[in-house]
PDB file as gemmi writes it, atoms N, CA and C in Angstrom:
CRYST1    1.000    1.000    1.000  90.00  90.00  90.00 P 1                      
ATOM      1  N   MET A   1      -8.088   3.131  13.866  1.00  0.00           N  
ATOM      2  CA  MET A   1      -8.007   3.834  12.581  1.00  0.00           C  
ATOM      3  C   MET A   1      -6.735   3.404  11.856  1.00  0.00           C  
ATOM      4  N   ASP A   2      -6.828   3.410  10.540  1.00  0.00           N  
ATOM      5  CA  ASP A   2      -5.633   3.077   9.777  1.00  0.00           C  
ATOM      6  C   ASP A   2      -4.919   4.354   9.335  1.00  0.00           C  
ATOM      7  N   GLY A   3      -3.747   4.188   8.782  1.00  0.00           N  
ATOM      8  CA  GLY A   3      -2.926   5.329   8.398  1.00  0.00           C  
ATOM      9  C   GLY A   3      -2.952   5.631   6.925  1.00  0.00           C  
ATOM     10  N   LYS A   4      -4.037   5.255   6.233  1.00  0.00           N  
ATOM     11  CA  LYS A   4      -4.106   5.466   4.788  1.00  0.00           C  
ATOM     12  C   LYS A   4      -4.759   6.791   4.402  1.00  0.00           C  
ATOM     13  N   THR A   5      -5.355   7.479   5.383  1.00  0.00           N  
ATOM     14  CA  THR A   5      -6.042   8.748   5.126  1.00  0.00           C  
ATOM     15  C   THR A   5      -5.322   9.869   5.866  1.00  0.00           C  
ATOM     16  N   ARG A   6      -4.882  10.878   5.120  1.00  0.00           N  
ATOM     17  CA  ARG A   6      -4.073  11.959   5.682  1.00  0.00           C  
ATOM     18  C   ARG A   6      -4.837  12.767   6.737  1.00  0.00           C  
ATOM     19  N   SER A   7      -6.145  12.927   6.552  1.00  0.00           N  
ATOM     20  CA  SER A   7      -6.929  13.745   7.475  1.00  0.00           C  
ATOM     21  C   SER A   7      -7.030  13.119   8.879  1.00  0.00           C  
ATOM     22  N   ASN A   8      -6.734  11.819   9.001  1.00  0.00           N  
ATOM     23  CA  ASN A   8      -6.745  11.159  10.311  1.00  0.00           C  
ATOM     24  C   ASN A   8      -5.482  11.435  11.116  1.00  0.00           C  
ATOM     25  N   LEU A   9      -4.466  12.009  10.474  1.00  0.00           N  
ATOM     26  CA  LEU A   9      -3.156  12.166  11.099  1.00  0.00           C  
ATOM     27  C   LEU A   9      -2.823  13.620  11.374  1.00  0.00           C  
ATOM     28  N   HIS A  10      -2.060  13.838  12.439  1.00  0.00           N  
ATOM     29  CA  HIS A  10      -1.531  15.170  12.743  1.00  0.00           C  
ATOM     30  C   HIS A  10      -0.337  15.013  13.668  1.00  0.00           C  
ATOM     31  N   ALA A  11       0.460  16.052  13.772  1.00  0.00           N  
ATOM     32  CA  ALA A  11       1.639  16.025  14.633  1.00  0.00           C  
ATOM     33  C   ALA A  11       1.216  15.755  16.074  1.00  0.00           C  
ATOM     34  N   GLY A  12       1.985  14.928  16.756  1.00  0.00           N  
ATOM     35  CA  GLY A  12       1.701  14.611  18.152  1.00  0.00           C  
ATOM     36  C   GLY A  12       0.972  13.296  18.362  1.00  0.00           C  
ATOM     37  N   LEU A  13       0.464  12.683  17.290  1.00  0.00           N  
ATOM     38  CA  LEU A  13      -0.223  11.391  17.408  1.00  0.00           C  
ATOM     39  C   LEU A  13       0.785  10.267  17.609  1.00  0.00           C  
ATOM     40  N   LYS A  14       0.427   9.286  18.420  1.00  0.00           N  
ATOM     41  CA  LYS A  14       1.252   8.081  18.561  1.00  0.00           C  
ATOM     42  C   LYS A  14       0.801   7.091  17.488  1.00  0.00           C  
ATOM     43  N   VAL A  15       1.772   6.623  16.689  1.00  0.00           N  
ATOM     44  CA  VAL A  15       1.462   5.737  15.569  1.00  0.00           C  
ATOM     45  C   VAL A  15       2.442   4.568  15.507  1.00  0.00           C  
ATOM     46  N   SER A  16       2.064   3.580  14.730  1.00  0.00           N  
ATOM     47  CA  SER A  16       2.923   2.451  14.408  1.00  0.00           C  
ATOM     48  C   SER A  16       3.245   2.564  12.923  1.00  0.00           C  
ATOM     49  N   ILE A  17       4.553   2.638  12.590  1.00  0.00           N  
ATOM     50  CA  ILE A  17       4.946   2.783  11.193  1.00  0.00           C  
ATOM     51  C   ILE A  17       5.782   1.586  10.737  1.00  0.00           C  
ATOM     52  N   GLU A  18       5.848   1.431   9.428  1.00  0.00           N  
ATOM     53  CA  GLU A  18       6.722   0.426   8.837  1.00  0.00           C  
ATOM     54  C   GLU A  18       7.824   1.174   8.100  1.00  0.00           C  
ATOM     55  N   LEU A  19       9.057   0.982   8.548  1.00  0.00           N  
ATOM     56  CA  LEU A  19      10.201   1.618   7.908  1.00  0.00           C  
ATOM     57  C   LEU A  19      10.471   0.953   6.563  1.00  0.00           C  
ATOM     58  N   LYS A  20      11.083   1.681   5.641  1.00  0.00           N  
ATOM     59  CA  LYS A  20      11.402   1.146   4.315  1.00  0.00           C  
ATOM     60  C   LYS A  20      12.226  -0.147   4.442  1.00  0.00           C  
ATOM     61  N   ALA A  21      13.187  -0.150   5.348  1.00  0.00           N  
ATOM     62  CA  ALA A  21      14.061  -1.313   5.529  1.00  0.00           C  
ATOM     63  C   ALA A  21      13.312  -2.530   6.076  1.00  0.00           C  
ATOM     64  N   ASP A  22      12.171  -2.301   6.707  1.00  0.00           N  
ATOM     65  CA  ASP A  22      11.406  -3.389   7.336  1.00  0.00           C  
ATOM     66  C   ASP A  22      10.220  -3.849   6.500  1.00  0.00           C  
ATOM     67  N   GLN A  23      10.090  -3.374   5.268  1.00  0.00           N  
ATOM     68  CA  GLN A  23       8.914  -3.707   4.460  1.00  0.00           C  
ATOM     69  C   GLN A  23       8.774  -5.210   4.229  1.00  0.00           C  
ATOM     70  N   ARG A  24       9.869  -5.911   4.037  1.00  0.00           N  
ATOM     71  CA  ARG A  24       9.789  -7.350   3.790  1.00  0.00           C  
ATOM     72  C   ARG A  24       9.477  -8.139   5.057  1.00  0.00           C  
ATOM     73  N   THR A  25       9.920  -7.652   6.209  1.00  0.00           N  
ATOM     74  CA  THR A  25       9.719  -8.380   7.464  1.00  0.00           C  
ATOM     75  C   THR A  25       8.394  -8.046   8.126  1.00  0.00           C  
ATOM     76  N   GLY A  26       7.854  -6.846   7.850  1.00  0.00           N  
ATOM     77  CA  GLY A  26       6.609  -6.428   8.488  1.00  0.00           C  
ATOM     78  C   GLY A  26       6.819  -5.885   9.890  1.00  0.00           C  
ATOM     79  N   LYS A  27       8.086  -5.712  10.304  1.00  0.00           N  
ATOM     80  CA  LYS A  27       8.392  -5.163  11.631  1.00  0.00           C  
ATOM     81  C   LYS A  27       7.889  -3.721  11.717  1.00  0.00           C  
ATOM     82  N   ARG A  28       7.313  -3.395  12.853  1.00  0.00           N  
ATOM     83  CA  ARG A  28       6.772  -2.044  13.033  1.00  0.00           C  
ATOM     84  C   ARG A  28       7.530  -1.286  14.106  1.00  0.00           C  
ATOM     85  N   THR A  29       7.519   0.029  13.970  1.00  0.00           N  
ATOM     86  CA  THR A  29       8.188   0.923  14.902  1.00  0.00           C  
ATOM     87  C   THR A  29       7.149   1.911  15.422  1.00  0.00           C  
ATOM     88  N   GLU A  30       7.116   2.095  16.741  1.00  0.00           N  
ATOM     89  CA  GLU A  30       6.165   3.046  17.332  1.00  0.00           C  
ATOM     90  C   GLU A  30       6.851   4.374  17.599  1.00  0.00           C  
ATOM     91  N   GLY A  31       6.070   5.445  17.499  1.00  0.00           N  
ATOM     92  CA  GLY A  31       6.615   6.761  17.781  1.00  0.00           C  
ATOM     93  C   GLY A  31       5.563   7.841  17.650  1.00  0.00           C  
ATOM     94  N   ILE A  32       6.002   9.076  17.865  1.00  0.00           N  
ATOM     95  CA  ILE A  32       5.126  10.250  17.800  1.00  0.00           C  
ATOM     96  C   ILE A  32       5.378  10.981  16.479  1.00  0.00           C  
ATOM     97  N   VAL A  33       4.298  11.311  15.760  1.00  0.00           N  
ATOM     98  CA  VAL A  33       4.407  11.998  14.462  1.00  0.00           C  
ATOM     99  C   VAL A  33       4.960  13.410  14.658  1.00  0.00           C  
ATOM    100  N   LYS A  34       5.986  13.735  13.849  1.00  0.00           N  
ATOM    101  CA  LYS A  34       6.521  15.097  13.829  1.00  0.00           C  
ATOM    102  C   LYS A  34       6.054  15.826  12.577  1.00  0.00           C  
ATOM    103  N   ASP A  35       6.182  15.168  11.397  1.00  0.00           N  
ATOM    104  CA  ASP A  35       5.807  15.774  10.117  1.00  0.00           C  
ATOM    105  C   ASP A  35       5.057  14.773   9.258  1.00  0.00           C  
ATOM    106  N   LEU A  36       4.097  15.276   8.475  1.00  0.00           N  
ATOM    107  CA  LEU A  36       3.431  14.467   7.443  1.00  0.00           C  
ATOM    108  C   LEU A  36       4.173  14.715   6.139  1.00  0.00           C  
ATOM    109  N   LEU A  37       4.632  13.646   5.492  1.00  0.00           N  
ATOM    110  CA  LEU A  37       5.435  13.800   4.279  1.00  0.00           C  
ATOM    111  C   LEU A  37       4.655  13.538   3.000  1.00  0.00           C  
ATOM    112  N   THR A  38       3.550  12.804   3.081  1.00  0.00           N  
ATOM    113  CA  THR A  38       2.705  12.549   1.909  1.00  0.00           C  
ATOM    114  C   THR A  38       1.709  13.697   1.763  1.00  0.00           C  
ATOM    115  N   ASN A  39       1.643  14.269   0.569  1.00  0.00           N  
ATOM    116  CA  ASN A  39       0.730  15.401   0.345  1.00  0.00           C  
ATOM    117  C   ASN A  39      -0.650  14.983  -0.132  1.00  0.00           C  
ATOM    118  N   SER A  40      -0.776  13.803  -0.752  1.00  0.00           N  
ATOM    119  CA  SER A  40      -2.078  13.383  -1.269  1.00  0.00           C  
ATOM    120  C   SER A  40      -3.015  13.007  -0.115  1.00  0.00           C  
ATOM    121  N   PRO A  41      -4.330  13.121  -0.292  1.00  0.00           N  
ATOM    122  CA  PRO A  41      -5.281  12.854   0.802  1.00  0.00           C  
ATOM    123  C   PRO A  41      -5.299  11.395   1.266  1.00  0.00           C  
ATOM    124  N   THR A  42      -4.964  10.453   0.365  1.00  0.00           N  
ATOM    125  CA  THR A  42      -4.902   9.039   0.747  1.00  0.00           C  
ATOM    126  C   THR A  42      -3.713   8.386   0.056  1.00  0.00           C  
ATOM    127  N   HIS A  43      -3.286   7.241   0.601  1.00  0.00           N  
ATOM    128  CA  HIS A  43      -2.231   6.450  -0.027  1.00  0.00           C  
ATOM    129  C   HIS A  43      -2.481   4.988   0.316  1.00  0.00           C  
ATOM    130  N   PRO A  44      -2.471   4.094  -0.676  1.00  0.00           N  
ATOM    131  CA  PRO A  44      -2.826   2.689  -0.430  1.00  0.00           C  
ATOM    132  C   PRO A  44      -1.890   1.952   0.532  1.00  0.00           C  
ATOM    133  N   HIS A  45      -0.641   2.408   0.679  1.00  0.00           N  
ATOM    134  CA  HIS A  45       0.307   1.731   1.574  1.00  0.00           C  
ATOM    135  C   HIS A  45       0.497   2.465   2.889  1.00  0.00           C  
ATOM    136  N   GLY A  46      -0.199   3.573   3.082  1.00  0.00           N  
ATOM    137  CA  GLY A  46      -0.086   4.349   4.309  1.00  0.00           C  
ATOM    138  C   GLY A  46       0.567   5.694   4.039  1.00  0.00           C  
ATOM    139  N   ILE A  47       0.191   6.680   4.821  1.00  0.00           N  
ATOM    140  CA  ILE A  47       0.744   8.030   4.698  1.00  0.00           C  
ATOM    141  C   ILE A  47       2.169   8.024   5.254  1.00  0.00           C  
ATOM    142  N   LYS A  48       3.100   8.608   4.527  1.00  0.00           N  
ATOM    143  CA  LYS A  48       4.488   8.655   4.978  1.00  0.00           C  
ATOM    144  C   LYS A  48       4.658   9.790   5.982  1.00  0.00           C  
ATOM    145  N   VAL A  49       5.283   9.484   7.116  1.00  0.00           N  
ATOM    146  CA  VAL A  49       5.497  10.465   8.175  1.00  0.00           C  
ATOM    147  C   VAL A  49       6.937  10.405   8.677  1.00  0.00           C  
ATOM    148  N   ARG A  50       7.354  11.486   9.333  1.00  0.00           N  
ATOM    149  CA  ARG A  50       8.615  11.516  10.063  1.00  0.00           C  
ATOM    150  C   ARG A  50       8.269  11.528  11.545  1.00  0.00           C  
ATOM    151  N   LEU A  51       8.876  10.633  12.298  1.00  0.00           N  
ATOM    152  CA  LEU A  51       8.658  10.589  13.739  1.00  0.00           C  
ATOM    153  C   LEU A  51       9.576  11.592  14.426  1.00  0.00           C  
ATOM    154  N   GLU A  52       9.292  11.892  15.700  1.00  0.00           N  
ATOM    155  CA  GLU A  52      10.143  12.800  16.467  1.00  0.00           C  
ATOM    156  C   GLU A  52      11.559  12.264  16.592  1.00  0.00           C  
ATOM    157  N   SER A  53      11.719  10.938  16.468  1.00  0.00           N  
ATOM    158  CA  SER A  53      13.047  10.316  16.533  1.00  0.00           C  
ATOM    159  C   SER A  53      13.829  10.501  15.231  1.00  0.00           C  
ATOM    160  N   GLY A  54      13.151  11.006  14.173  1.00  0.00           N  
ATOM    161  CA  GLY A  54      13.797  11.216  12.891  1.00  0.00           C  
ATOM    162  C   GLY A  54      13.561  10.080  11.908  1.00  0.00           C  
ATOM    163  N   GLN A  55      12.973   8.979  12.362  1.00  0.00           N  
ATOM    164  CA  GLN A  55      12.706   7.847  11.477  1.00  0.00           C  
ATOM    165  C   GLN A  55      11.545   8.174  10.540  1.00  0.00           C  
ATOM    166  N   VAL A  56      11.628   7.663   9.300  1.00  0.00           N  
ATOM    167  CA  VAL A  56      10.607   7.914   8.288  1.00  0.00           C  
ATOM    168  C   VAL A  56      10.011   6.587   7.835  1.00  0.00           C  
ATOM    169  N   GLY A  57       8.681   6.537   7.784  1.00  0.00           N  
ATOM    170  CA  GLY A  57       8.013   5.323   7.321  1.00  0.00           C  
ATOM    171  C   GLY A  57       6.540   5.592   7.061  1.00  0.00           C  
ATOM    172  N   ARG A  58       5.841   4.538   6.642  1.00  0.00           N  
ATOM    173  CA  ARG A  58       4.418   4.658   6.340  1.00  0.00           C  
ATOM    174  C   ARG A  58       3.584   4.185   7.524  1.00  0.00           C  
ATOM    175  N   VAL A  59       2.558   4.966   7.854  1.00  0.00           N  
ATOM    176  CA  VAL A  59       1.710   4.652   9.009  1.00  0.00           C  
ATOM    177  C   VAL A  59       0.884   3.404   8.727  1.00  0.00           C  
ATOM    178  N   GLN A  60       0.975   2.434   9.625  1.00  0.00           N  
ATOM    179  CA  GLN A  60       0.196   1.218   9.527  1.00  0.00           C  
ATOM    180  C   GLN A  60      -1.006   1.250  10.473  1.00  0.00           C  
ATOM    181  N   GLU A  61      -0.826   1.956  11.610  1.00  0.00           N  
ATOM    182  CA  GLU A  61      -1.889   1.992  12.610  1.00  0.00           C  
ATOM    183  C   GLU A  61      -1.740   3.237  13.476  1.00  0.00           C  
ATOM    184  N   ILE A  62      -2.869   3.825  13.840  1.00  0.00           N  
ATOM    185  CA  ILE A  62      -2.890   4.949  14.775  1.00  0.00           C  
ATOM    186  C   ILE A  62      -3.157   4.383  16.153  1.00  0.00           C  
ATOM    187  N   LEU A  63      -2.276   4.674  17.111  1.00  0.00           N  
ATOM    188  CA  LEU A  63      -2.367   4.044  18.443  1.00  0.00           C  
ATOM    189  C   LEU A  63      -3.095   4.900  19.467  1.00  0.00           C  
ATOM    190  N   ASP A  64      -3.243   6.195  19.250  1.00  0.00           N  
ATOM    191  CA  ASP A  64      -3.927   7.073  20.226  1.00  0.00           C  
ATOM    192  C   ASP A  64      -5.406   6.843  20.253  1.00  0.00           C  
TER     193      ASP A  64                                                      
END                                                                             
Protein backbone atom coordinates (compact mmCIF):
# COMPACT_ATOMS: atom_id res chain seq x y z
CA MET A 1 0.00 0.00 0.00
CA ASP A 2 1.12 3.53 -0.60
CA GLY A 3 0.98 6.42 1.83
CA LYS A 4 -1.15 8.79 -0.25
CA THR A 5 -4.48 7.85 1.38
CA ARG A 6 -5.07 8.85 5.00
CA SER A 7 -7.54 6.02 5.69
CA ASN A 8 -4.74 3.46 5.10
CA LEU A 9 -2.72 4.88 7.99
CA HIS A 10 -3.03 4.77 11.77
CA ALA A 11 -0.81 5.04 14.83
CA GLY A 12 1.38 1.98 15.35
CA LEU A 13 1.94 1.16 11.66
CA LYS A 14 5.50 0.61 10.44
CA VAL A 15 6.14 2.92 7.48
CA SER A 16 8.87 4.28 5.26
CA ILE A 17 8.90 8.09 5.11
CA GLU A 18 10.82 10.73 3.21
CA LEU A 19 12.06 13.54 5.43
CA LYS A 20 11.93 17.12 4.11
CA ALA A 21 15.75 17.27 4.14
CA ASP A 22 15.95 14.07 2.06
CA GLN A 23 13.49 15.05 -0.69
CA ARG A 24 16.24 15.65 -3.26
CA THR A 25 18.13 12.44 -2.45
CA GLY A 26 15.12 10.13 -2.11
CA LYS A 27 16.58 8.65 1.11
CA ARG A 28 13.93 6.98 3.23
CA THR A 29 13.58 6.56 6.98
CA GLU A 30 11.67 3.70 8.61
CA GLY A 31 9.69 4.02 11.80
CA ILE A 32 6.41 3.62 13.66
CA VAL A 33 3.63 6.20 13.14
CA LYS A 34 2.80 8.26 16.23
CA ASP A 35 0.59 11.03 14.75
CA LEU A 36 -1.07 11.79 11.41
CA LEU A 37 -0.39 15.42 10.53
CA THR A 38 -2.22 15.75 7.19
CA ASN A 39 -5.95 16.31 7.63
CA SER A 40 -7.07 15.88 4.01
CA PRO A 41 -8.16 12.35 2.92
CA THR A 42 -5.42 12.14 0.24
CA HIS A 43 -2.20 13.92 -0.69
CA PRO A 44 -0.27 13.48 -3.97
CA HIS A 45 3.15 13.41 -2.23
CA GLY A 46 2.12 11.24 0.73
CA ILE A 47 0.39 11.82 4.06
CA LYS A 48 2.59 13.71 6.53
CA VAL A 49 3.19 11.82 9.78
CA ARG A 50 5.25 12.09 12.96
CA LEU A 51 7.16 8.95 13.91
CA GLU A 52 7.65 7.77 17.50
CA SER A 53 11.25 9.00 17.13
CA GLY A 54 9.90 12.53 16.58
CA GLN A 55 10.89 12.70 12.90
CA VAL A 56 8.33 14.21 10.50
CA GLY A 57 7.96 13.28 6.84
CA ARG A 58 5.64 12.05 4.11
CA VAL A 59 4.75 8.36 3.92
CA GLN A 60 6.16 6.69 0.83
CA GLU A 61 5.32 3.09 1.71
CA ILE A 62 3.46 1.11 4.36
CA LEU A 63 5.68 -1.76 5.56
CA ASP A 64 3.26 -3.72 7.82
